[in-house]
N, C-alpha and C positions, 0 to 999 in steps of 0.2 A: 474605594479609592483605586484609581487606575494603577496597575502594577501589583496591587495587593491581592489577597484572596477574593474570590467571587463572593458576593453577598447574596442574601435571599432576594433582594430587589433586583440584582443583576440577573439572577436566574429567572425571575418572573419576566424580565425584559427579553431574555433569550427565548423563553417559551412563546411569548407573544410574537416575537420576530419570526420564529420558525413557522408559526401558524400563518403569518403573512406571506410566507414563501421566500423570505430573505436568506441570502447566503452567509456563510461564516465570515467572509471578509467585511460585508456591510454591517453585520451585527457587531463584529469586533471594532469597527470604526466608530460606531455609535457609543460603544462602551469604553473606548480608549484602550482596547486590548488587542493583542495579536490574534489573527484569525486562527492560528494553531491552538491557542488557549481555548477558544470557543469550540473548535473541533474536538479537542480532548474532552471537554466538559460534556458535550452532547453525546459523543461516542460512548463515554463511560456510563452514561445514565439513560440508556434506552434508545439512542439514535434519534434522527430527526422526526420519525413518526411516533416514537414512544416517550419523548422527553417530557417530563413534568417537573415544574419548578419546586414544588413542595417535596416531592419524592427525592429529587436531586439534592436538595438542602439537607434532608434527613440522612441520606446516604453519606454525605460529606461529614456530618457531625458524628455518625456512627463510626466512620473510618478514623476520625480524629480520636474518639474515645478508645477504639481498639488499638490504635498505634500510639500508645502513650509516649514511647520513646522515639526520637527522630532516627530515621534510618541513616546508615553511613552512605555518603554520596558515592555514586559510581565514579570510577576514575574517568577523567575527561578524555575525549578522543584525541590521540596524538596529533599535534598541529603540523609537524613536519617542517617547521620553519616558515610557514606561509602567513603568519600573523593573523590567523582567524580568531574570532571571539568564541571562546569555548562555550559560553552560555548560549549564544546564537546557534552554534552547531548542535548542541544538545536539544534545544527547542525544536530545531528543524527536524532532527532525527525522530523525535517523538511524533511530530505532525506527519512525517512521511509514513511512519508505521501505522498511525491512526488511519491515514488514507487507504493503505493497503488492507487494513482490517475492514474498513467500510466497503471495499470492493470485493470482500468475500474471503480474504486470506485468513487462516487461523491466527489467533493473536500472537502466539510465541513465534510462529514462522515469520510473521510480519516484523516483529522486533529484531529477529536474527537478520532478516534481509536488509532492513534499514541500517542496522549496525554495520553490516558488511559493506553496504553500498556507499556509505559516507567516508570510508577509509580510502586513502590515496592508493593503497595497494589492492583494494578490493578483496582482501583475504585476511582471515584470522584463524587461529587454532581454536579448538574446543575450549581450552583453558582460558584463552583471552575472551571468548564470548561469555563464559560463565562469570568471569570477573567483571566485565563491563555491564552485563545485564542483571547481575545479582540473582541468578537463578541456578537450579541444580543442573549437573551434567546430563541427567536423564532428559530434562526439558529441552536442552540444546540438541541432544541426540535425536529426539522425536521431530523437532522442527527441521533439522538438517535433512533427515530422511524424507520428509514431505517436500521440501524445496528441491532436493535432488530428483525425486520422482517427477516433479513438474518441469525439470530442465532448467531451473533457475540458479543452480550453483553446481559446482563440481568439486571433487576432492583431489588434493595434490599431496604427495608425500614430501615432508620437509627434508631437504637434503641432509644426510648424516644423522637422521633421527628416526625414531619409530612412529612419531605422531604425524597427524595429517593437518593440512590447512584446508579450509573451505573457501572457495573462490567464487565471487560473483563478477563475471567478466563483462566486456563491452557488448556482448551479443545476447545478454539476458532478455532484453525486451524484444529482440528479433525472434528468438525462439518462442517467446510468449505469443507474439503476433502470428507466427507460423502455426502454432497450436490452435489459435482462434480461427485461422483460415480453414484448417482441416475440419473443425467443428462446423463452421459456416457452410463448407462444401457439402458435408453430410446432410445438414438441414436443407440445403438447396436441392439436393437430389431427392429428398423426401417430398418437398413441396411440389417439385416437378412431377413426381409420380402421382401425387394427390390430384394435381390438375388433370393428368391423363385419365385417372380412374373416374373422377367426378365429371369430367367433360368440361373443356374450356368455355363452352357456350353457356354453361349453367352458372348461377350466382356463386355457388360454393367453389366450383372449378375455377372461375375467374379470380376468386379471392386467392386461391393457391397460386395461380399464374402470376398475379401481381407480386405476391411474396417472393416467388422465384426470381422475377426480374430485379427486385431490390437486392436480394441476397447475392445475385450474380454481380451486381455493381459493387457491392461491398467487397467480395473476394477479389475482384479485378483491381479495385483501388488499393487494397492492402498488398497485393502482389506487386503492383507498380511501386508502392512506397518502399517495399523491401529491396526491389531491384535498384531504385535510386539511392537508397542508403548504402548498399554494397558498392555501387559505382563511386559514390563520394568517398567512401572509406579507402577504396583502392587508389583513387586519385590522390588522396592525402598521404597514403603510404608511399606512392611513387614520388611525391614532391619532397619527401624527407631526405 
């Protein structure tokens, strides 16, 4: 039934659709489910390459047997008077975290990042994260350390208190892109050197030369995007 729990038949349809190369949105449309529901189901059960309907169904039944008592619901994200649908916000937060996990971020770090990023302030204390995520303080601490090392959040002292707030500001993705540019530049330098060593006139050398050209375009495009973003931000600030 659309909106209820996924059935074994739903899971077989998901597995068949993934084998056809369909995306989450299309699979969700065919089943009458949000794309985020399909993404969570697949991510939780082996990812697009490892998803198997029977195994996913058995894992779900096992979790149901193990978790005999319903867990207390996490407190809803504060609305701030904007009239948001708490259920829609919670569903989006989960799907955002699932996407970050798919892209390689550790699970708890992704949950912390998503939780921070959907708040209007972009900041929460460790205690608030523990309460919202229903996890241990140690789990939050490890996740925060990882995100801080990646430049994706910073710590701020709460005025008049000894505790800290963790902040995900508007330049999170800018710093992430900058890190990608640096990695890309290192790879470009290596491919250029490979072309020189192997000789640009040889098949192997030409392969490295082509790679260098592509990587140069990628770095140039990302740098242009960062400059444009900063220019637009400065113009917006000047217009206030």
